[in-house]
C-alpha angles and dihedrals in degrees: 000000000000096000092055092046089051091053090045088057087065103267120136126249094250091048090051090049092053093044095052095033095239132122122273088238090060090054091046091049090053096048098042099066091045091052091049100040105016090236139090091213114128119258118250114270128227132022097288094253131254094085102093128108090269096053093105097044105040091099090053092049091050090050091050091053090049092048097044108026095185097057118135128230090245091055091048091050093049097052099065088045090058099039104032104018091243110144114201145158122249089245089063090054091048092053089050091051091047089050088054090053095249116140136199113247119198113215127189115252114270094024 
């Protein structure tokens, strides 16, 4: 990146900010990770997963879907509330199922 190369040539952060018409904070934010990691690669985003309210019960949810293939999201959301005291919305259960690689299949009635 040109800003980093300009600073590497011996110019100060404020001088680089004026030269490239950016804020000094932008220059500092570019230089700091490179100083710490030696790379300009972006940092990983998100929390890494596995830390939500369903982290302890995803295995149980997956087993329930495998046991009873026609279970609804509302039923899946109600079970942890009864057994573990974890209150959740059906959207939370859907995101957990999607994270497990399980999909919703629409089937015609009577099939």
